[in-house]
C-alpha positions, 0 to 999 in steps of 0.5 A: 092676302089670306094670312091664316084662314084656314091654314093648309099644309100638305104634309108633316113628318113627325119622327120623334124618339120612339114614334113615327107619324105623319099627317097629310091634308092638314087644315088648321082652323080658327087662327083668325080668332087668335088675339095678339096680346103683345107684339115687340119688334126691335128693328135695331137688334131685329128681335121679334116677340109675339104672344097669341091667345087662341080661344079655339084652335082646330086641326084636321088631317089624315094621320099614319102613326106607329110607335110609342106615345109616352107610355103606350104603343099606337098604331093606325091609319085614319083621319084625326081632329085635334081641338085646343082650347084657350091656347096661348103661344109666345113666339121669339124670333129674329128678323132679317134685313134685305135690300128690296127692289126699290133699293130700300131696306126691307125686313123679313122673319128669318127664324122663330121658336114657339112655346105653347101656353095651355089655358084649357084641354086639347082633345084628340080624336083619331079614327081607325086607331088600331085598324079598327080594334075598338077596345084598344082604340077606346083605351088609347083615346082615354090615355091620350085625352087623359094625359093631353098636356104630356101628349101635346108637349111630346108631339106638337113640335113638328105640327107647330113648326110646319104651321108657323113656317107657312104663317110667316111665310105669308107674313113675309109676302106682306112685309116684302113690299114695305120698306122698314121706314114705312113700318109703324109700330 
């Protein structure tokens, strides 16, 4: 089963304070190059803690944006490419027990809270910003790439949530046929 490479997401809606954006036909690449630095699963408390280090993540898609991103007004409709270097991700989550078709106890990922860690830059490239006004687009790119960390922290939650929901849906498909007593740590 292909768990993560590439991860395709049809639509992401990002309604944040002051800005509305959407992403369509999103593809997240290079997840297979992420390394699991730590994994702790407690089957008694059903707690899960994972830390991933990703040397190079890429996201491509079609965007539509209108509103304020931190301190600058943005608008446009086009294609986007976002590249993150040395991106770390800590994920705290809860598992849920259920009885499978085999009448044995199984687990699945119920919920999760991601926390990013930035070891390198995040670079943003959006085509057709300000509907082709190159002067405004150049200044906007300078702004978002010069303030990449604040921009990432501001806007990544809807993207991260959508990607991880799909990722854990795939993980749950793998876990579904395996009884808890057959899971080894």
